[in-house]
N, C-alpha and C positions, 0 to 999 in steps of 0.2 A: 467100794473102791473109789467112786466118784467123790465121795465125801473126803476121803484121804487126799486125793489129788487137789481138790478145791482148797482144803486146809493148808496143804503144802504150798500152793500157789499164793495164798494170802500171806503166809509166813514169809515166803521169799520176797514178796512185794514190800512187806513191812520192814524187813531187814535192809532191803535196797534203799527205802526211803530214809531210814535211820542213818545208814552209812553216808548217803548223799547229803543229809542235813548237816553233817559235821564240816562240810566244805563251805557252807553258807557263811557269809559275813554277817554276824549278828551284832556287830558294834553299831552304835546309833549313827546311821547315815543321815538323817533319820527321817523316815516318813513318820516320825514320831507324832504324837498328838499335836494338833494345831496350837494348843496352849504353849508348846515348847518353841515352835518356830515363830510364833507371834511375839515372843519377848526379845528377839534379836532386833537391834536397832541399826538403822542406816547412818545415823549421825550421833556423835558423842554428846551425852548429857553434860551440862556445864556444872561447875562448882564441885568437882570431885575432890575428895580428900583421901589421904593414904589410909590404909587399914589401921596403922598405929593411931593416927589421929581419930579415926572413926570409933575405935574402941574406947577412947577417952571421952568423946563427945556424944556418942549415940544415946538417944532417949527412946525407950520402947514405945512403939506406936507412931513415931515421927518419921517423916521422909528423910532419906539419906542417899548420897551419891558417893561411891567409893571406887577407887582405882587400885589395881594390883595385878598379880600374875596368878593364873590357875596353877596351883601346886601346894607346897608346904605339907604334903602328905604323900605317902607312897602311891596310893590310889585316890587322887583328888576327886574323881567323879564317882558318885554313887551309881551302882549298876541298875537298880530297879526304880529309882525315883529321881526327879529333876533336882539335883543338888551338886555343888562342887565346893572345894575349899579354895579360898582366895588368900594368897600370901602377899604380904607387903613387899614392895620393890626393894626395901632395905635388906631383905634376906639375900644371902649369897647363894644363888642356885648353882649347882655343880657345873653346869655347862658354861658358866662365867669364869671358871678357873682354868687357865691354860693347862693343857695336858691331862685334864681330868676326864676319864673315860667312863664315868658313872652310867650305868644302864638306866637309871631313873633320875636324871638330874633335877627334875621338878620337885623332888621331895626335900631338897635343901639339906640333905643328910650331913653335909660338911659343917653345918651350923649346930651350936648346942641346942638340945631339945627344948630347953626353957625359952630360948630366943624364938624358935619356930612357933611354939605354943603362944607366945606373947604377940606374935605378928601375923596372925591369921584370923580369918572369919569364915563362917559358913554362909553359903548362898543357896537359897532354895526357891523353887517356883511352886506356888500354891494355887489351888482352885477350890473355892468354897471352904477355905481354911485347911485343906488337906494337900499333902504333897502330890504333885502331878506324877503319874506313872511314866517311866521311861527315862533313860539316861540323857543328860545334856551333852555328853561327849559326841562330837560330830555335828550337833545342831548348829547351823550357820558356820560350820567349819571349826567350832570350838575344840581345842585340844590342850594338853598339858603345856605349860609355860606361856600360853597366850596372855598378852596384856589385855585386860578388859576394864571397862568402866561399868559398874552396876548401879542402877537406879532402883530404888524400892523403898520399903518401910522396915524399920527395925522391929523385929518380932517381939511380941510381948514377953516371951521367955528369955530374951537376950539379957546378958549381963556384961560388965566390962571385961570379965575373964572369958566370956563365950559370946561373941558378937554373932547374931543370926540376922541375915538380911532376907526379907521376902521380896524377891526381885520382880519388878514389873517391866524392866528393860535391861538388856545386856548388850553393850557395844564392844565389838572385838577390835581392839586397837587402842591408841593413846589419844588424849585430848589434842585437838588441833589448834 
């Protein structure tokens, strides 16, 4: 009888913990890994170019500074590793259209898909050549549609059609 009561109590505690955990905010606030908070910059890097220009001029392995807005995808932040999509400011994000009540204005869904694809880049934070675990969403206040300046190195796998930036610094805001 004691064994049944003990098992029932454990099961009840487990159910309570599971149901309570659904109320927890699991978005990245983030007490994320120090590697993530350490990439947030207090001052804007100089010499930033647009995403469009960067796609034309980027050389794998070389330093680069790019400015744009977090977006150009329905879910621009990766959930399990430190990465986001950077859209060129030339994209017409839905919140910029008067009267547009789009639920995800950062995806620039009002633009032709070809234009969106041509005006975006991937930004990732690496450690020892591997993506850092944890989302960048919320780190330093980062969220969709934020204007940012990213300093880093063009990834060796990057191409003019698929610009990948290994970020060493992210500034939230525009150049001063």
